[in-house]
Each structure stands twice: as C-alpha cells, then as structure tokens.
C-alpha positions in Angstrom: -22.6 -95.6 -61.8 -19.4 -96.8 -63.6 -16.2 -94.7 -63.7 -13.0 -96.2 -65.0 -13.5 -99.6 -63.5 -14.1 -98.2 -60.0 -17.4 -98.8 -58.3 -19.0 -95.5 -57.0 -22.4 -94.6 -55.7 -24.3 -91.5 -54.8 -26.2 -92.9 -51.8 -25.9 -90.8 -48.6 -24.0 -92.4 -45.7 -26.5 -93.3 -43.0 -26.5 -91.8 -39.6 -25.6 -93.9 -36.7 -28.1 -96.3 -35.4 -28.1 -98.9 -32.8 -25.0 -101.0 -32.9 -25.3 -104.5 -31.7 -23.1 -105.2 -28.7 -22.3 -101.5 -28.3 -21.6 -100.6 -24.6 -19.2 -97.7 -25.1 -20.4 -94.2 -24.7 -18.7 -90.9 -25.4 -17.7 -88.5 -22.7 -21.3 -87.4 -22.4 -22.5 -91.0 -22.4 -24.0 -90.9 -26.0 -22.6 -91.9 -29.4 -23.1 -89.2 -32.0 -26.0 -90.1 -34.3 -24.5 -88.5 -37.4 -21.0 -88.7 -38.9 -20.7 -84.9 -39.0 -21.3 -84.8 -35.3 -18.3 -86.9 -34.4 -15.3 -85.3 -32.7 -12.1 -86.3 -30.9 -14.2 -86.4 -27.7 -17.2 -88.2 -29.3 -15.8 -90.5 -32.0 -17.5 -93.5 -33.6 -16.1 -96.9 -32.8 -14.8 -98.9 -35.7 -17.7 -101.3 -35.6 -20.2 -98.5 -36.0 -18.3 -97.1 -39.0 -18.0 -100.6 -40.5 -21.7 -101.2 -39.8 -22.7 -97.9 -41.5 -20.5 -98.6 -44.6 -21.9 -102.1 -44.8 -25.5 -100.7 -44.7 -24.5 -98.1 -47.3 -23.0 -100.6 -49.7 -25.9 -103.1 -49.2 -28.3 -100.5 -50.6 -26.3 -100.0 -53.7 -27.8 -101.6 -56.8 -26.1 -104.1 -59.1 -24.1 -102.5 -61.9 -22.0 -103.2 -64.9 -18.3 -102.5 -64.6 -15.5 -102.8 -67.2 -11.9 -103.8 -66.7 -9.2 -106.3 -67.4 -8.7 -109.6 -65.5 -5.3 -109.5 -63.9 -5.6 -112.4 -61.4 -7.8 -115.4 -61.6 -8.1 -118.3 -59.2 -10.6 -121.1 -58.8 -10.9 -122.5 -55.3 -13.0 -125.2 -53.7 -16.5 -124.6 -52.7 -17.6 -123.7 -56.3 -16.2 -120.2 -56.1 -13.8 -118.3 -58.4 -12.0 -115.1 -57.5 -10.5 -112.6 -59.8 -9.1 -109.0 -59.7 -10.6 -106.6 -62.2 -8.2 -103.8 -63.1 -8.9 -100.5 -64.8 -7.5 -100.4 -68.4 -6.1 -96.9 -68.0 -5.3 -96.3 -64.3 -3.6 -98.3 -61.6 -6.9 -99.1 -59.8 -8.4 -102.5 -59.2 -11.3 -104.2 -57.4 -11.6 -107.9 -56.3 -14.5 -109.9 -57.8 -16.0 -113.1 -56.5 -18.2 -115.3 -58.7 -19.7 -118.7 -58.5 -18.1 -121.3 -60.7 -21.2 -121.6 -62.9 -20.9 -117.8 -63.6 -17.4 -118.3 -64.9 -18.4 -121.4 -66.8 -21.1 -119.5 -68.7 -18.5 -117.1 -70.2 -18.6 -117.9 -74.0 -14.8 -118.1 -74.2 -12.4 -119.4 -71.5 -11.7 -116.7 -69.0 -8.0 -116.0 -68.7 -5.8 -113.4 -67.1 -5.5 -110.3 -69.4 -9.0 -110.7 -70.8 -11.1 -107.6 -71.3 -14.5 -108.1 -69.7 -17.6 -106.4 -68.4 -19.0 -107.7 -65.2 -22.6 -107.4 -63.8 -22.1 -107.4 -60.0 -23.4 -106.1 -56.7 -20.9 -104.5 -54.3 -20.3 -106.3 -51.0 -18.6 -104.9 -47.9 -17.0 -107.2 -45.4 -17.1 -105.3 -42.2 -14.7 -107.5 -40.2 -12.0 -107.2 -42.9 -12.9 -103.7 -43.9 -12.8 -104.7 -47.6 -15.0 -104.2 -50.6 -15.5 -106.7 -53.4 -18.0 -107.3 -56.2 -20.2 -110.4 -56.3 -20.6 -111.2 -60.0 -23.7 -112.6 -61.5 -22.6 -112.4 -65.1 -19.3 -111.9 -67.0 -19.1 -111.0 -70.6 -15.9 -110.8 -72.7 -15.5 -107.6 -74.7 -15.1 -108.8 -78.3 -12.3 -107.8 -80.7 -14.8 -106.1 -82.9 -16.0 -103.9 -80.1 -12.4 -103.1 -79.1 -11.5 -102.2 -82.7 -14.6 -100.0 -82.9 -13.6 -98.1 -79.8 -10.1 -97.6 -81.3 -11.6 -96.2 -84.4 -13.7 -93.8 -82.4 -10.6 -92.7 -80.5 -8.7 -92.4 -83.7 -11.3 -90.0 -85.1 -11.2 -87.9 -81.9 -7.4 -87.7 -81.9 -7.3 -87.0 -85.7 -9.7 -84.1 -85.2 -7.4 -82.7 -82.5 -4.5 -82.8 -85.0 -2.5 -85.4 -83.0 -1.6 -87.3 -86.2 -0.8 -84.3 -88.4 2.3 -84.6 -90.5 3.3 -81.0 -89.5 3.9 -82.3 -85.9 6.4 -85.0 -87.0 10.2 -84.3 -86.9 13.0 -85.9 -88.8 15.3 -88.5 -87.4 18.9 -87.4 -86.6 21.5 -88.7 -89.0 23.7 -90.2 -86.3 22.1 -90.1 -82.8 24.5 -90.0 -79.8 22.2 -92.2 -77.7 19.2 -94.3 -78.7 16.4 -94.8 -76.2 14.7 -98.2 -76.5 11.4 -99.2 -74.9 10.8 -102.9 -75.1 9.8 -106.1 -73.3 12.1 -107.7 -70.8 14.5 -110.0 -72.6 12.4 -109.7 -75.7 13.4 -110.6 -79.3 12.5 -107.1 -80.2 15.2 -105.8 -78.0 17.7 -108.2 -79.5 16.7 -107.3 -83.1 17.0 -103.6 -82.5 20.3 -103.6 -80.6 22.1 -106.3 -82.7 21.1 -104.9 -86.1 21.8 -101.3 -85.1 25.3 -102.3 -83.9 26.0 -104.3 -87.0 25.3 -101.1 -88.9 27.1 -98.7 -86.6 29.1 -100.5 -83.8 29.6 -97.3 -81.7 25.9 -96.7 -81.2 24.8 -96.4 -77.5 21.5 -97.5 -76.1 19.4 -96.4 -73.0 17.1 -99.4 -72.6 13.9 -99.4 -70.6 12.5 -102.9 -70.2 8.8 -102.7 -69.5 5.6 -104.7 -69.9 4.4 -104.5 -73.5 1.1 -106.2 -73.0 -1.4 -106.6 -70.2 -2.7 -104.0 -67.7 0.8 -102.7 -66.7 1.8 -101.9 -70.3 0.2 -98.5 -70.7 1.6 -97.1 -67.5 5.1 -98.5 -67.9 5.5 -97.7 -71.6 4.2 -94.1 -71.0 6.6 -93.6 -68.1 9.5 -95.0 -70.1 8.9 -92.6 -72.9 8.7 -89.7 -70.5 11.9 -90.8 -68.8 13.9 -91.1 -72.0 12.4 -87.9 -73.4 13.7 -86.0 -70.3 17.3 -87.2 -71.0 19.2 -84.6 -73.1 21.6 -87.2 -74.5 18.8 -89.4 -76.0 18.2 -88.2 -79.5 15.7 -90.8 -80.7 13.4 -93.2 -79.0 12.2 -96.5 -80.3 9.2 -98.3 -78.9 9.5 -101.9 -80.1 7.5 -105.1 -79.8 7.6 -108.2 -82.0 4.0 -108.2 -83.2 1.3 -110.2 -81.5 -2.5 -110.7 -81.5 -4.8 -107.8 -81.7 -5.7 -108.1 -78.0 -2.0 -108.0 -77.1 -1.5 -104.8 -79.0 -4.4 -102.9 -77.4 -2.1 -100.9 -75.0 -0.5 -99.3 -78.0 -3.8 -97.9 -79.0 -4.6 -96.7 -75.5 -5.4 -92.9 -75.3 -3.0 -92.4 -72.3 -0.1 -94.0 -74.1 -0.9 -92.2 -77.4 -1.0 -88.8 -75.8 2.2 -89.5 -73.9 3.8 -90.3 -77.3 2.3 -87.1 -78.8 3.8 -85.0 -75.9 7.3 -86.5 -76.5 9.7 -83.9 -77.9 12.4 -86.5 -78.9 11.9 -88.1 -82.4 9.9 -91.3 -81.8 9.9 -94.5 -83.8 7.1 -97.0 -83.5 8.2 -100.6 -84.2 5.3 -102.7 -83.0 5.6 -105.1 -85.9 1.9 -105.6 -86.8 1.1 -105.0 -90.5 -2.6 -105.9 -90.5 -3.8 -103.7 -87.7 -2.2 -100.4 -87.2 -1.9 -99.4 -83.6 -2.6 -95.7 -82.9 1.0 -95.4 -81.7 2.1 -95.9 -85.3 0.0 -92.9 -86.4 1.3 -90.5 -83.7 5.0 -91.5 -83.9 7.3 -89.4 -86.0 8.3 -92.6 -88.0 6.8 -96.0 -88.3 8.9 -99.1 -88.7 7.4 -102.4 -89.9 9.6 -104.5 -87.6 12.2 -103.9 -84.9 14.8 -104.8 -87.4 13.4 -102.1 -89.8 13.6 -99.7 -86.9 17.3 -100.5 -86.4 17.9 -99.6 -90.1 16.1 -96.3 -89.7 17.8 -95.0 -86.6 21.5 -95.4 -87.5 23.3 -95.4 -90.9 25.3 -98.4 -92.2 29.0 -97.6 -91.6 30.0 -99.7 -94.6 27.5 -97.9 -96.9 28.7 -94.5 -95.5 32.4 -95.5 -96.2 31.4 -96.5 -99.7 29.7 -93.2 -100.2 32.9 -91.4 -98.9 35.0 -93.3 -101.3 32.7 -92.7 -104.2 32.5 -89.0 -103.4 36.3 -88.8 -103.1 36.7 -90.5 -106.5 34.1 -88.2 -108.1 36.0 -85.2 -106.7 39.4 -86.5 -107.9 37.9 -87.2 -111.4 36.3 -83.8 -111.5 39.6 -82.0 -110.5 41.6 -84.1 -113.0 39.2 -83.3 -115.8 39.3 -79.6 -115.0 43.1 -79.6 -114.9 43.3 -81.5 -118.2 40.8 -79.1 -119.8 42.7 -76.0 -118.7 46.0 -77.6 -119.7 44.6 -78.3 -123.2 43.5 -74.7 -123.4 46.9 -73.4 -122.4 48.6 -75.7 -125.0 46.2 -74.5 -127.7 46.9 -70.9 -126.8 50.6 -71.4 -126.7 50.7 -73.1 -130.1 49.1 -70.1 -131.9 51.5 -68.1 -134.1 50.9 -64.9 -132.2 52.2 -66.5 -129.0 54.9 -68.6 -130.7 56.4 -65.4 -132.3 54.8 -62.3 -130.7 57.2 -59.8 -132.5 55.5 -60.8 -135.9 52.3 -59.2 -134.7 54.2 -56.1 -133.5 56.2 -55.8 -136.7 53.1 -56.0 -138.8 51.7 -52.9 -137.1 54.9 -50.9 -136.5 54.5 -48.9 -139.7 50.9 -48.2 -138.9 52.0 -46.9 -135.5 54.7 -44.6 -137.0 52.3 -43.3 -139.7 49.7 -42.6 -137.1 52.3 -40.9 -134.9 53.3 -38.6 -137.8 49.8 -37.8 -138.6 49.1 -36.9 -135.0 52.1 -34.6 -134.9 51.1 -32.8 -138.0 47.6 -32.4 -136.9 48.8 -31.1 -133.5 51.2 -28.6 -135.1 48.4 -27.3 -137.3 46.1 -27.0 -134.4 48.7 -25.2 -132.3 49.3 -22.7 -135.2 45.7 -21.9 -135.5 45.4 -21.5 -131.7 48.4 -19.1 -131.7 46.8 -16.9 -134.3 43.6 -16.9 -132.4 45.4 -15.9 -129.2 47.1 -13.0 -131.0 43.8 -11.8 -132.4 42.1 -11.9 -129.0 45.1 -10.2 -127.4 44.8 -7.3 -129.9 41.1 -7.0 -129.2 41.7 -7.0 -125.4 44.4 -4.4 -125.8 42.0 -2.2 -127.9 39.3 -2.4 -125.3 41.6 -2.1 -122.3 41.2 1.2 -120.2 45.0 1.4 -120.0 45.2 1.6 -123.8 42.7 4.5 -123.7 44.8 6.3 -121.0 47.9 5.9 -123.2 46.2 7.8 -125.9 45.9 10.9 -123.5 42.7 10.3 -121.7 42.3 10.5 -118.0 39.9 9.1 -115.4 38.6 11.7 -112.9 37.0 10.5 -109.7 35.4 12.4 -106.8 36.4 11.9 -103.3 33.7 9.2 -102.8 35.1 7.2 -105.7 32.4 8.0 -108.3 33.7 8.8 -111.8 33.1 12.3 -113.0 31.3 12.2 -116.4 29.8 15.7 -116.7 30.5 19.2 -115.2 27.3 18.8 -113.1 29.0 16.0 -111.2 31.4 18.5 -109.5 31.3 21.7 -107.7 33.8 24.5 -107.0 36.5 23.6 -104.5 35.7 19.8 -104.9 38.8 17.7 -104.5 39.2 15.3 -107.4 41.5 12.4 -108.1 42.9 12.2 -111.6 44.4 8.9 -113.1 46.5 9.1 -116.3 48.7 6.6 -118.1 51.8 7.4 -116.2 50.2 7.6 -112.7 47.7 9.8 -110.7 47.4 13.2 -109.0 44.8 15.2 -107.1 43.3 18.5 -108.2 40.8 21.1 -106.9 37.9 22.4 -109.0 38.2 26.1 -109.5 35.2 26.4 -111.8 33.0 24.2 -114.0 31.6 25.1 -117.3 28.8 23.1 -119.0 29.0 22.4 -122.7 
C-alpha cells in the first residue's frame, strides 16, 4: 500500500530458515527459527536478518508511489537513479530505473517534478538498503494538482480556516517585521527597501528559506512558527516574487496552510501571483499582490504621516482662529448695544416704576398689618372669654378630690372627704362636713 510516499507492506516477516554459509550456533547449538524467539544468548546473525528482510521484500507486489524528484542522475549502463521525496514530510526513498523508462516520460524528467512511480521494492542485503525498481514514471499534471488544491480548499473552507472572523488587523506601526523569503531573493529586497523608504526606522527579523521545491513546506512552516513565538515581532510577511504554478505548490500545501492558520501574529501573504491564488493567500490575515505591495501595507509612509500631521495642525489652528473670531464678534456686538454702552439709561427708565412698586407694597403691607392686628385683638378677647382663669375671676372655684377628679355634683363627695379648692387668687383645702343634693 502507499502512504505519504513511503513504501509499506503487510506481509509477515518470515521465520528463520537455512542460511547459506551459516556455521555459527547459539549457546545451545541452534539458531532460533523465529524472530520472536531471539534473545541476547540466542541472537540472529546479521546475514540471517538481511536474508529474511530480502525474502520479505521480494514477496511484496509492485505498487504506485507518489512523491517529488529531488535528485536525478543518469549513469552509464543504461540506468538512471533518482530520489523520491514525500511532498509533506521529510521522508525519501531511492529509485532506480532503466534509461528507457525515463525516456518514456511524456515530459523531460527534472528535479522538483511531481511524479507517480510504478515500482517494485528491492532490498540489497549486503548494503542493508532498500530501493524501488521503477517500471513506469508518470508526471502529475498541473490540472490534477490544481484539482487537488481545490479539494483541499473545500475541506479547509468547511472547517472555517478561511473565515473573515479569524483575520486580525495589521498594527499601525510594528516594532519588528518578520520576513520569510528566499535566500537573497528579489522579494526580500523589494520588501525591505520599500518598507525602509516609507519608514526608515523599521526593523526586520528575516528568515531565508526555500520557497519552492520539497524543502519549502517544512522551512516556511518552521520560519512562521519561529517568528510567531517572538514577542517583539508584530507582523509576519511571507514573500515570493511569483513563479509558475508548479513553483507555488508549497504555498497551497495543507501543512503550510495550517501552520499559517495557527499563527497568532498578523500574517501577510505576498506570493505575487495574480492568476492562481495559493491557499496561503486565503488563510493569511491580509493578501498583498506583490512584495512591494506588502511593504506598503505593513508600515506607514513617514512623509504622508508628516503631511497629515501638518494638515491636522492647520485645521486645528483654523478652527481655533474661527472660534475666537466668532466669539470676539459676539462680544463686540454685545458691547455696542445701548444697554451696555450706557447701562444707567436702562436703570433710570425703570427707577420710577421701582419706587411706585415699593410704595404700593408698603401701603399694602400696612393695610395687611392693621387687619391682622384687629383679628388678633378679636381672638384675644375670645380666648379670654373662654379661659378658666376668667371664670374664676368672676367668683367661681374649681373643687377637686384627693385623686384629682373635679367635683361636679354632691354625689361625688362624702362626709369627711378632703377637697382641694382653686380660686382666682390661689387655692386652699377643705373638709366636707355634709353634702346636700339639689
């Protein structure tokens, strides 16, 4: 079966059989027949292990395996040798093919080509190495690669990897810009030079990596993770100056796209390919059409910012001047009014009214006081007439028993009761000698 460009098989490892030229025996004089029966005291010799692996591999059927050509050499004897590397992981396997097999490939076979190979595994016991013997090599066409990218795009979109809600805004003025680019590339020059022309103090943390070929995915992903881990890096730019569709395949690789999606630092994709949009463009927080465009996005233009400051200062100065002029005009208009030019005129015009109102108030108050005084006298007379003291002055007395109750009838007292009598001039005590009812 095929798994990520690595040849695997499910055949059981054979037990030990007769090994040509074998004369060594274990401590008991016998080599274990099965691998599981080996021990430090009864090991297999290397030749037996190599022989068993060779037998195991020889029984494996031919299979199709996919990968990328990273090394290709044509030697004498009508043979060609290449290394087939996995497109996602750092794994590879050597492949040998007859020259006619290579010549039958529809397009010239070159390093970096994406191919599928029909081959049978071979194990070289003396070297302890495994290789594939190819019988057919087919290039993977651009159409098939783009179709795979579209399928991956659908899967990632369904997961929400490209959602706008995940994207974050770029900082206005980043302290440090992380740049992932090719070694000595024009993309690096365009980003750095144009950014420093706009803001000379901008600082860069540059990671030069492979931006095409089999190493690109791993190196670009690692560079993004490295820069994302730095607290001083506030924006990351992944830049490449365009290229053919095949050259841009790493930027649509699932491993790299997911690494970009996991990046917490704002990420700018500047791959520079307008026709075909790599998946990195979709997952990045911002997409720049070219590395130069990326430089314009990540830092402001110092001259433009200075012009804005000058414009803002002029607008503020004009606004303040207009406000002061408007308020001064209001003060001048108020000061020119007659009432402010000669304030006493307004007072004089109302002085007689004030005096008249004062006199009317006094007369009304006097009349009110007279009426109130008469009312007080009348109420005083009524109070005096109703007062118990006034009644006593007319010769009446208030008689109370010892418990304080007022005596109203002869039945309220008995003979020898002590009574308290209050009259107008004072009070005295008496004793009842006798009581007579009316």
